[in-house]
N, C-alpha and C positions, 0 to 999 in steps of 0.2 A: 377412406378408413374403417368407417362402422361396420361396413360390409364384411372386411376381412374380419374384422375384431367378433360379431357375430358369429364367423364360420368357423373362426379358431375357439370361440367357447362353446359352441356343438361341440365341436371334434375332442374337446375337453370332457364335456362333461358326459358323454357319448363314452369314454374308452378310458376313463381314471380309474373305472371300479371293475373293469373287462380284462380280463390276463391278456393284451393284446398290446401294452404299450401306448399310454395316452402321450409320453414325452415322446416316442418315437415318431407319432403320428400329429402331432405337433412340428415336429424337425419337418418334417415331410409335408407337411401342408403347407405350412411358411413358405418352405422353398419355392412352392409352387406359386403360390403366391406373392413370391418377392420380397416378403417378410421378414427380413433377417437383421441380421446384427444385435450391438449391447441391446438395446431396447425391447427389440422384439424378443431375444431369451428372457426378459425379466417379466415380460407381458405374459409369456408362456407359463411361467413358474407362478405370478402373481393369482391368474385365474384358478390356480388348481382351489386356491382359499373360498369360492364360489361353490367348487364342487364337493369341499368338505363341509361349507355350512349346511349343503344336505343331508350331509350325513347325519350332523348335529339335529338338525330339523326331525329326521326319520326316527331316532335312536332317542331324543329328548328324554323320552321315560326312563331309557334303561340308566342313561347320564344322569338324569335328576335322582332315580333313589341312587346310582352309587354314591355321588355326592353326599347325600345325608347319611349315608351307611358307613362312610370313613370310621368316624368315631368309635362305631361301636360293634360294626360288622366282619368280622375277619374275612369274610367271602369277598365283601366290599373292598377292602383292604389289599386282601390280594390280586384282587382285578387290577387295581390302579397302579401296583406293582409290575404286574405283569407288561402291562403296557409300558412302563416304565423303562424296565430292563428290554424290550423290542427295540424300545424307540433310542438307546442309546448306543448301539454299533454304529448304526446311520450316520450320524452326529458325528460321531470321532473321525469316521471312516470321509464324510462329508468334506469334512473341515482339512483333512488331510491330504485329499486324494480329488477333492471336487475341481477344481481348478483346472488341472491335469486333464483329467475327464473331459471336461469342456472343451478344453483347446485341441484335442486330438479326435474325440469321438463324437462329437454333435455335427455331423454330415451324413447323408442320405447311405450311403455305403455301410460306414458302420452298423446304420440303425437298419438297414437290409438283414445285413449277416444275424444279428443278435435276433430279429424277429423271427429267420429259421429257423434259426440255432434251439431258441425259446419253444417254437411248436413242437421241434422234434424231440424235448427235454418232456412237455405235458403230455406227448402221447406215449412215453416212456413211463412217468408216472400215470398215467389214469391203467396201463395196461400192469402195473404191479396193483394197483387198487383192487381191483378186480378180483386178485386173487391174497389179498390179507384185509381182513376187519379193520376199521377204526379201533385205537386205544381210547381216545378222549372224544366225547359223542356228546357235550355240554360244553359252552365257554367259561362257564364257572371253574370247571374241574382242570382247568389248564394249570400246569405247574411254572415255577419261576425258569427251571430248564427249557421247559417245552419252549415258554416266552422267550428264552435267550435264544433258543435254536431259531425259532421264525427271523428273529430280529437279524442274526448273523446271515439269515439266506435275503434278507430285505437287500441287505448293502450288494447282491449283485445288480440291483435295481438303477445304481448309479451310473449305470452302464446305459445309454438308449437303445431302445429298442428290446429290452429286456422285460419292463413291464414290473410297477413295483407294486402290483396287485397279485399280479401273476407269480413271481417270486414271492409273496408271503402267501398266498393261497395253497399254490401248487407243491411248497414245501412245507406249508403247515401238513398238506396231505402225507407227504413223504414221510414227514416224521411219527405220525399216527395219528392228526386229526380226524376227524369227518370232514370231509365237503363243507356241509353246513356252517360248522365249528372254523373251520381256516377260515371262509370266507366271513363271517362274523368278527371274529378279531382282525382281520386284514382291513374291516371297516375302522373298528376304534381305533388300531394303530397308526392309521391314514390319517386320523387327527392332530395328533402332535407335529407328525412329521410332515403333513404338508402346509399347515399352519406356519411350523417353523422356518421350512425352507423358502418359503414364501415372503416371509418379514426381513429375513436374513437376506435375499435377493433385491427386496426393497431397500432397504438400509446401504448393500454394497452399493446399488446404482443410483444411489438418490442423486447424483450430482447430473445425470445424464437424463432426468426426469422434470418434468414442469408442471405447471397446473393447466397448461392446453392439453395434454396428456391424459387428463383426468377422465372425459369424454369416451375416449379408447378403453382405458383400463374398466372404467365402470359397466360397457354394453358387454364388454368379454366375462368380466364377472358374473353378471347375472344371469348371461345367458346360458353361460357355467353351470348356475345354480339349477336352474330350472330342469335344464337336459341330462343333470346329473340326478337330480330327483327321480325323475323317469328312469332312467337307468337302475339304478339299486334296487328300486320297488321292482323293476321287472326280474333284476338278477335274483335278489331273496325266492322268487319264486321259483325261478329256474334251476337253482342248485338244488332245490328240492326233491328234483325228479330228474336230471339231468345231469351228464359229465359232463368235460370240456374239451373233449375230442374237435368239435367245428373249430372252435377257438385254435385249436392247434393246426389245424389244416387251412384257416384264413391267414396265420400268420406267416406261413410256409408259401402261399399260394401267392400272396402279397408281397413279400419280404423276394420273394423270386424274381415276380413282374418288376420289381424295382431295379434289383441287378441286370436283369434284362433289359430294363429302358437306360441305364447307365452304359451298359456295354455296348448298346446297338446306337447309342445318341439320341435315341425315340424323345426321349426329354430332356432338357437341359436345367439342372438343377442348380439353386441357388447359391447352395453351400457346398 
């Protein structure tokens, strides 16, 4: 099981902040590894906290400066307010519809369809981006209304295969944010979103967990942390001079292959 935890930790860390859906990849990988059920679902959400700690570590300076400036700096206060406003819609809709979504859409076919559709959306967004200059070029210049729009678009990530980072980054670009600003704000928004989701899932499933599960969760957590650290560093350099078209085609091709494998029976999916 520790090998499974390492593999899933790598999948989580390498996909959480790319617009290709970490949840979708974890569902597919867990299905292939025959790691399914309630414990697997909790594990997949819990190890996201490891990836989030990588964000906290990389942006520690910015977070420390913001925390110090809340009492006296209006820019810091607006930044915190923006993150809170963007976080709120996912909390509300997650509590209302999260259980129904898990029951109906946490399966390879739904994930594959969402991957393909999301890839097409990215291609459309990138095409529009070439024709319109971004309105917001610094994360400090986001308005509360900008943050609310990003938060509402993040709600699409409740559908597995959509991608939380994809919804917030591409959504931010569609609403006028530059690619680096949308990417950076997506990182900061991930902190309360993923920590909250992980803590809530662990609490809800506490009856299904035991001390014997600690090595499994710790292994996945640590692996996700280090792989996410590498991925975030790489992505920050990548978005400075590249678009997301390559990720769009990856989603389309990968999602198409999953659908083909289901239709043909080449792969027996556990979910």
